[in-house]
C-alpha positions in Angstrom: 170.1 -48.9 125.4 167.8 -49.7 122.5 167.4 -53.3 121.4 168.8 -54.2 118.0 166.1 -55.0 115.5 165.8 -58.7 114.5 165.8 -59.0 110.7 163.8 -62.2 110.9 160.8 -60.5 112.6 158.7 -58.2 110.4 158.3 -54.7 111.6 155.0 -54.1 113.5 153.0 -51.0 112.6 151.0 -49.8 115.6 148.0 -47.9 114.6 146.6 -45.3 117.0 143.1 -46.2 118.3 140.7 -45.3 115.5 137.3 -43.8 116.1 134.4 -45.9 115.1 133.4 -49.5 115.0 136.0 -52.0 113.6 135.0 -54.0 110.6 134.5 -57.7 110.3 137.0 -58.5 107.5 140.1 -58.2 109.8 141.5 -55.1 108.3 141.9 -51.5 109.5 138.6 -50.6 107.9 135.5 -49.7 109.9 132.3 -51.7 110.0 130.7 -49.3 107.5 133.5 -49.7 105.0 133.3 -53.5 105.3 129.5 -53.5 104.8 129.8 -51.3 101.7 132.6 -53.4 100.2 130.8 -56.7 100.7 127.5 -55.2 99.6 129.0 -53.8 96.4 130.7 -57.1 95.6 127.5 -59.0 96.3 125.6 -56.8 93.8 127.7 -58.1 90.9 126.1 -61.6 90.8 122.7 -60.0 91.2 123.4 -57.8 88.2 124.5 -60.8 86.2 121.4 -62.7 87.2 119.2 -59.7 86.2 120.9 -59.6 82.8 120.4 -63.3 82.3 116.7 -62.9 83.2 116.1 -60.2 80.7 117.8 -62.2 78.0 115.3 -65.0 78.7 112.3 -62.6 78.4 111.6 -62.4 82.1 111.2 -58.6 82.0 109.2 -58.2 85.3 111.9 -60.1 87.3 114.6 -58.0 85.6 112.8 -54.8 86.6 112.5 -56.0 90.2 116.2 -56.9 90.4 117.2 -53.6 88.9 115.1 -51.7 91.4 116.7 -53.7 94.2 120.2 -52.9 92.9 119.5 -49.2 92.8 117.9 -49.3 96.3 120.9 -51.3 97.6 123.4 -48.8 96.1 121.5 -45.9 97.7 121.5 -47.7 101.0 125.3 -48.3 100.7 125.8 -44.6 100.0 123.9 -43.7 103.1 125.8 -46.2 105.2 129.1 -45.0 103.8 128.3 -41.3 104.4 127.1 -41.9 107.9 130.2 -43.9 108.7 132.8 -41.5 107.3 131.1 -38.3 108.4 129.7 -39.2 111.8 131.2 -42.4 113.2 134.7 -43.4 111.8 137.8 -41.5 110.9 138.7 -43.3 107.7 141.8 -41.2 107.2 143.3 -42.2 110.5 142.6 -45.8 109.7 144.2 -45.4 106.3 147.3 -43.5 107.6 149.1 -46.8 108.4 149.1 -47.7 104.7 152.4 -47.4 102.9 150.3 -45.8 100.1 149.0 -43.0 102.3 148.3 -40.3 101.3 149.0 -40.1 97.6 148.1 -43.6 96.5 145.1 -43.9 98.7 143.7 -40.5 97.7 144.3 -41.2 94.0 142.6 -44.5 94.2 139.7 -42.9 96.0 139.4 -40.2 93.4 139.3 -42.7 90.6 136.7 -44.8 92.5 134.5 -41.7 93.0 134.5 -41.0 89.3 133.0 -44.4 88.7 130.8 -44.5 91.8 129.1 -41.1 91.1 128.7 -41.9 87.3 127.3 -45.3 88.1 124.7 -44.0 90.4 123.7 -41.3 88.0 123.5 -43.7 85.1 121.5 -46.3 87.1 119.0 -43.7 88.3 118.6 -42.3 84.7 118.2 -45.8 83.2 115.7 -46.9 85.8 113.8 -43.6 85.6 113.5 -43.8 81.8 112.5 -47.5 82.0 109.7 -46.7 84.5 108.5 -43.8 82.4 108.7 -45.5 79.0 108.0 -49.2 79.5 104.5 -50.4 80.3 103.5 -52.4 83.4 104.1 -55.3 83.2 107.3 -54.5 81.2 107.5 -55.7 77.6 109.9 -54.8 74.8 109.1 -51.5 73.1 110.5 -48.7 71.0 112.6 -47.5 73.9 114.4 -50.9 74.1 117.5 -50.2 72.0 118.3 -46.9 73.9 117.6 -48.7 77.2 119.9 -51.5 76.2 122.8 -49.2 75.3 122.5 -47.1 78.5 122.0 -50.2 80.7 125.2 -51.8 79.3 127.1 -48.6 80.0 125.7 -48.5 83.6 126.5 -52.2 84.1 130.1 -51.7 82.9 130.3 -48.6 85.2 129.1 -50.7 88.2 131.8 -53.3 87.5 134.4 -50.5 87.4 133.0 -49.1 90.6 133.5 -52.4 92.3 137.0 -52.9 90.9 138.1 -49.5 91.9 136.4 -49.8 95.3 138.3 -53.0 96.0 141.6 -51.3 94.9 140.9 -48.3 97.2 140.0 -50.6 100.1 143.1 -52.7 99.7 145.4 -49.6 99.4 143.8 -47.9 102.4 143.0 -50.6 104.8 144.9 -53.8 103.9 148.3 -52.8 102.6 151.0 -52.3 105.1 
């Protein structure tokens, strides 16, 4: 005889043991996913600081922070790829979500559009800045183009963070 469900107790979803190392945020996500999420969110204040510095004429500090941001994003991509390809099975971890598969995969697709374009834009902006600005950096004829592309890259990075949080929540928190 099966016990009758108690309507006062929430249903418990039991996830099968997932491959990989569990994350530190208390969700179904792996350690790599948690590191990438926290790192991406931590870069936003660094980006704001870098923008504030360039507005104050501190071009060398701005350049250093921008190089740090691009290096940190490259490291996050490496950590993410190693985690999902070699260590953890993110799909198994996300399968317990009520949004699996359609909502999670849609959120991932939208996030990837922003993530890939952000990295491409940042590399392009940094490459052109290194090639066209003197050392130490000072304003020059390349400034207006650099400013337009940099603003686009910064907005793209914010969208990457927002869509990354949405994907993370749908895949590893919801349920």
